[in-house]
C-alpha positions, 0 to 999 in steps of 0.5 A: 538477518538483523537482530530480534529488536528489528521489526519483522518487515525490516528484517524480511526486506534485509534478508530479501535484498541480501539474496542479491549477493547470492545471485538471486534477483530480489526486490522489496516493494512497500504498498499503501495500506489500501490498494484499489481499482479492481473491477467490482471493487467493494473495498474501503476507498471504493465505498468512500468514492461512491458515497462522495459521487452520490452525495456530491461532497467528500466528507472527512473527520476532524479538521481534515489534516488526517491522511490515508495513503492509497494506491491504484492496483494498476500503478502498483502493477507497473511498479512491480 
């Protein structure tokens, strides 16, 4: 396992991938902070999409260069 100065997410990924050397199938998948698309989704992205549909326009903060990564649950499922 990496040293204490390594972020836990990196340490867990390294540990998991290291299990392959002991005969265990392992993988690490990193998802966007927001995964959307389930039936009845009331999460952040669903709310933003609903507001944009209702108003006919999508708002943004500042000059629009900010980014919020998101992924669809079905795409995430296919990946895994």
